[in-house]
N, C-alpha and C positions, 0 to 999 in steps of 0.2 A: 504494500500500500504506500502511496506517495502523497506528498503534501497536497497536490491538486485534487486527489480523490477525497481527502478529508474536507477540503474547502468546498468541494462539490456537494457533499452531503450535509455539511453544517451551515453553509452559506458564506458569502464573501463580504459581508458588511464590514466596513472599516470605519471606526469612529476616530476622529482626529481633533486635536486642538492646536492652537498656535503657540509658538515659543513665548510670545508676549502676553498670552492670557494669564490671568491670575489663577493660582492653585484652587481657589474656591470655585471658579468656573469649571475647571477640569474635574474636580471632585463631584460637581453636579452632573457632569456627563457620565462619570463612572457609576454614580448612583442611579440616574435616570435610565441608563442602558443596561444596568445590572451586569457590569463587566469589571474585570480586575485590572485592566491596563488600557491605556489609550495611546494612539500614535501621536507623536508631536511633529508638526511640519514647520519648516522655515518659511520665510517670505516668498520664496520661489515655489512653494508647494511641495518641496521634497522632504522626505523623512529625515529628521535631524535627531530624533530621540524617541524614547518611550517613557511614559509615566505610569508607574504601577502603584497600587495601594501601598505596597511595601515602601516605595520611595517617599510617599506622602507621610506615612507613619514615622519613618526614620527622621524626616525633617521636622515633624511635629515634636518628636522627642528632643530634638536639639533646640528648636526655636519657639516652641509653644504655639499659641494661637496666631502669632504674627506670620506664621507660615502661610496662612490662607490668603494673605495679601501679597505674597511673593510671586514672582513670575514662574511660569512652568519651566522656563529655561534654567532657572536656579535650582530646580528640584529633580529634573528628569535625568534619566540615564542616557547620555549622549552616545551617538553612533552605536545603536543597538545591534546585537547579533541578528542575522537574518538567515533565511534559507530560500532555496529556489523551489518552484512548483514540482520539480523532479526529485527533491529530497525524499528519501525513504523514511518510513515510520521509525525504523531503528536509528537512522542518522539523526532525526529530529529528537528522539528520546535521548540519545547519547549527548547531543549538544545541550539540551536542557539540563541534563544531569551534570555534565562536566562544567558548564558555565554557571550553574545554580540559578537558572532563570525559569520562569513559569509561563512566559508568553514569547512567542517567536513570530515576528512579522515574516510573511512570505512575499518575496519581491521577484518581479519579472521585468528585466530591462530597466532596473532602477525604480520601478513603480510598485507600491505596496498593493498586492492583490488579495490580501487576507491576513488574518492573524490566527495562529494555532496556539491553544492553551494546553497546559499540562492535563487538564480535564479531558480535552479532545484526544490526547495521546492515550490516556488510560482507557477511555471508552473504546477506542479502536483496538487496543491490545486485548481487552476483555472479549470483544466481538471475535477477534481472530482465534483466541483460545477456545471459545465456545464452538466455533466452526471446526476447528481441529478435533475437538472432543467428539463432536457429532460425526465427523468423517471416520474417526476411529471406531465408534460404536457401529456404524453401518458396515465397515470393513469386517469387524469381528462377527457380526450377525450373518454375513454372507459366506 
């Protein structure tokens, strides 16, 4: 299974904020869309970072409520790791594990075409394990 297959089944909605937006606005997007991370775009509309719930909480721990008035650029993870639509499920899982990230933007030709979360990876791994178990049951029964 590849990144493009995951996006095909889960959808390709990409929610983004601007580097100059306040953290309070980005938090509203995270809350309204029920997502754990949002893509950050620069003035040219290119991906410049990713802002996760973890980024916000860590900054709140340092700066307290003043964090909500800070710019997204001050809190985001700049130059996020990405993968291509051709990346395999195992490659995605390996990258998330080794880099300790929970959201991976999928880019094609420099354009963000979707975001894969650790939840998406776990869901697909469970589906694959269930399919393998069913195939083994059928094999044994015949």
